Residue, then its C-alpha position, 0 to 999 in steps of 0.5 A: x833416595x833414589x828409584x834405583x836399588x842402592x848399593x850401600x857400602x861402609x868403610x871398614x879397615x880403609x876400604x868399602x865392605x858391601x851392606x846387603x845382597x844388592x850391593x855384593x851383586x854390583x860388586x862381584x859383576x865387576x872385574x879386575x878393572x878400574x870401575x868409577x865411583x860417586x861417593x855421596x851421603x844418604x838422604x831419607x830413611x836409609x833403613x826403609x829404603x833398603x828394607x824396600x829393596x831387598x823385599x823387592x828382590x824377595x817377590x820377584x823371582x816367588x811372583x815369576x813363578x806365577x806369571x807368564x812371559x819374562x821373569x820380574x825382577x826387582x827393577x821391574x817390581x818397583x815400576x809395576x808398583x809405581x804404576x799401580x799407586x798412580x806415580x806414573x806419568x803419561x806422556x802422549x808423543x806427537x805420533x799419539x803414542x803414550x810412554x809412561x814417565x816412571x821417573x816423573x816421581x821419584x822417591x828423591x821428590x818424595x816427602x819422608x812421610x810420602x816415601x814412607x806410605x809408598x813403602x807400607x803401602x806397596x810391602x802389604x801389596x806383595x804380602x797379598x799377592x803372595x799370600x803370606x803375612x807382611x810381617x813374613x816378607x818384612x823378616x825376610x826382607x830384613x835378613x837379606x838387607x842386613 
């Protein structure tokens, strides 16, 4: 599992069809030119990963309405959650500047139990920030991921 929204496709009638809105948006964003595709088998709990990213996609615009500055997107919200959970390594540069290494603890490096705990915590945190019940957030995320 990577720390990017999964682009999941399913084989249908000899072609690849997008599964979920994230893959649909990625497919819609390409023009008629050729694209490079890397086919890999999925690892970990793909449904949980898809639910997590779908819930981020649901929550980001709603949370953006409540903040000042630039709008949140799912990737930014993912980094915020990783930072809040302490999954970001601080790197001090020779200049003394501190850099946050968001790739230091990736989903791929976590055990399945660690990923589950993070996703459960993240969805509970998002529902608290949104002021909604976690089951409503999960239901909306499941609808998006389907």
